[in-house]
N, C-alpha and C positions, 0 to 999 in steps of 0.2 A: 528742623530746617526744611523748607519747601522749595520746589523748583522756582527759579527766578528771584529768590530772596537775595538781597544785598548782603554779602559777607564781609567785605572790606573795601576801602576806598583810599586813593591817594589824593593829596591836595591838588585840585585841577587848575589852579589859578594860572600858572605859566602856560599850560597847554590850551586853556580857554583863550588866552591872549594870542597864542600862535594861530588858533583857528580864526579868530577875528582878523588878524593880519592877513592870513591866506585868503579869507573871503574878500577883504578890501582889495587885495592884489587882483583877484579874479574880476571884481567889478570894474577896476581900472582897465584891465586888459580887454574886457568886453566893450567898454566905452571907446577905447582906442581902435578896436576892430570896426565898430559902427562908423567911426569917423573915417577910417581908411576906406571902408566900402563905399561911403558917400563920395569921397574924393575920386575913387576909381570910376564910379558911375558918371560923375560930371566930366571927367577927362575923356571918357568914351563918347559922351554926347558932343563935347566940343571938337573931338577928332572928326566925327561925322559932319559937323558944321564947317570943318576946315580951319578952325581957329586954334587948334592944339596939335602938337607934334606927336608922332608915334613913340618917341623916346619918353615923353612925359606920361603917356598912357602906360608904358611898360614899367616906369618907376612907380606909378600908382598901384599897379598890379603886385609888384614886389612888396610894397608897403602893406598891402592888404593881406598877402600871404604871411608875412612876418607877424602881423597882428593876430591872425588866426592861430599860428603856432604858439604865440604868447598866451592865448586863451586856453589852449590845450594844456600848456605847462602849468598855468595858474590853477586850472581845474584839478590836475593831478596833485599839486601841492596841497590844495584844500582837502582833497580826499585823504591824503596821508596824515594831515594834521587832525582831521576828524577821527581817523582810525586810532591815532596815538591818544586822543582824548578818551576814546572808548575803553582804553586799557586802564584807566584810573579806577574802574569799578570791577570788582570780582563778584559775579552772581552765581548762584547755585545752578548747575546744569541739570540736576535731578534732585528728587527728595532723598535726604540722607541725614547723617549725623556728623557733626564736626568732632573729630577725634584729637586734633592737635592744631595749635596756632604757633606760627613761627615768627610773629612780629607783634610789637606792642604799639599802643597809641602814641603817635608822635615820632616813631622811629623812622629813620631814613633807610630804605631798602634798595638794594641793587637790582637791576633787571635780571629776571630769572630766579630770584630768591623765592624760597617756599614761604608762603604766608599762611595758608590754611590747608589742612588736610581733611578731606571729607570721605567718609565711608558710606558705601551703598548697602543698606541692610538686606535688600532682596538678592544680592549676589555676594555670598560670603566665602572667604578663603581661609584655609588653615595655613599658617606660616611657620615653617620650621627651618632651622639652620643646620645644614648637613656638612660634615667634613669634606674638604675639597676633593680628596681622593675617592670619595664615595658618592659624589654629586653628579655622576654621569647618568642621570635619569632622563629617559626620553619623555617628551611632552605627551601626556595621555597615560602615563604609568599609573595603575590603580593603587589607591591607598585605602586603608580602613582607619577612620579617625574616631576616637572616643574621648569623652570628657574625663579628666583626671578626678573630678569630684564625684563622678558617676560613671565608672567604666562600662556599665551595662548599656549606656546610651551611646550607640555607635552609628556612624553614617559613612557612606562610601564617598570617595572623592577621586579626582584625577589631577595629575600634575598639569598646571596651567602655564607656569613660567619658572625657569631656573636662571638665577643671576648669571650674567656672562662672565663675571670675574669674582674671585674670592675676596673676602674682607681682609685687608692688609694685617689687621691685628689678630683676628681669630682664625684665619685661614679656613673659613667656612663659607658656603654659598647659600643664599637664601632661596628656598624653594616654596612656591605658592601652589597650594592644592585647592582646586575649586570643589566645594562641597555640593553634593547632589541632594536637593530638597532637605536642608538641615532643619531639625525641629527647633522649637523656641528656646530650648536649653542651650543651644550653641549661640550664645550672645557674644557681642564684640568684646574682646579682651579676655575671653574665657581660656584657661589653660587646657591644652589638649595633648593627647598622645597619638602619634601617627605611625602606622605600621604598613610596610609594603606588602601587598596582597600576593604578589608572585615574584619569583626570582628575576632579577635583571640580567640580561645577557652579559656574560663576562667579556671584557675587552682587554686587548693586549696593550701594555704600556711599556715603552722603551725609553731609556735615558735620551735626553736631547743630543748627547754627544754621539749617539749611534746613527743619527739621521744625516744623510749626505744630500745636499741640494744641488741640482744641476739643471740649468735651462728651465727653471720653474717647476721641476718635478722633484720628488723625494725618493731616495734610494737607501738601501742598507747593504752592508757586506755580509753575505751568507757563507758560512764555512762548509765546504764539502767534506763530509765525514770520511770519505774513502781515501782521498789523497792529501787532505789538509790544505787545499787551495781555497781561495776566496773568489767570489764573483758577485757582481752587483745584482740587486733585485729591486725592481720598482715597487713602491708601496704607496698606499693612500693614507694620509694622516688625518686625524680628527682634532678635537680640542686638546689644549694643553692641560695635563693633570698636575697635581701637586708634586708628584715624583717622576715626571717625564712627559712624553707625548703619546697620545693614543694612536695606535695603528689599527685602522679599520679593515684593511685588506692588503694582501701582497705576501704575507708570510704565514706559515702554518705552525701549529704547536709542535715543539720538539726541535725546530731548527735552531742552529747555533748562529748567533748574530754578533758581529764585532761591535763593541761599544766604546772603543777608544782608538784614536789614531786613524780615523776613517779617511782623512785627507791625504795620508801618506801611503796608502795601499794602491796596488795596481791589479788589474784583472788577471786572474790565474796565479797570483803570488801565493807562495806557501807560507803558512803561519804556524806557530807552535801553540797548541792548546794545552793549557795547564790542567792537571787533574782536578776535577771538581768544578771546572768552569761551566757555567750555564748560559744558555742563550737568553 
């Protein structure tokens, strides 16, 4: 498949008729404008000769302005119809390979439906599905990617994209790793093994029931180990994980945090901490 090649097309008949109708409306509007402009010029000439009234001239001016607005409206309608007609053809934006087709010949497709999936051979990704709780990988995280059929063939890569939401069925997130100068052996559809090259910074995850929202800010109740009282502490939350909400700052390791009944507590209230309870 080469750039500019036609990949798929819709039946353009109805849209071609719409373009023809819009073009006819524009021609009619232009003719009306030409006639209105001519009437306005004659009215002005007769006014100078004293055989026409000022009211008639003003009426001719209004008719000319309305005709001009109609031309603008008809021109915009034609541009829109031509744009809609251009959508009937899908052409390749670059040289690539068709990896999947989502429609058959004669099928009626809805707007926005996937019809053709095209892969770009010069920019290859390794695609892996990571459990939601372990998918908090920053963009740019380095990976080592090897072929399963030939583990000795290895290439470096960096995380390019992490799916914003987990798959409802598998509870995994799709991670795309951009490969750096992959050799010919890394063909489309090849099974790979991806290994993280360095440890990811650990992040603190709290149950959603521990987060208290007030005035657009997030807080948690922290237990004072000395007197057993609670006090609020503002925190900054990150993305939602499979087992809670990520807290990026505001609390330190070792602090005891209340995870239930946060809406019924008051500042300085004493609480009972059961043995073995953990923050």
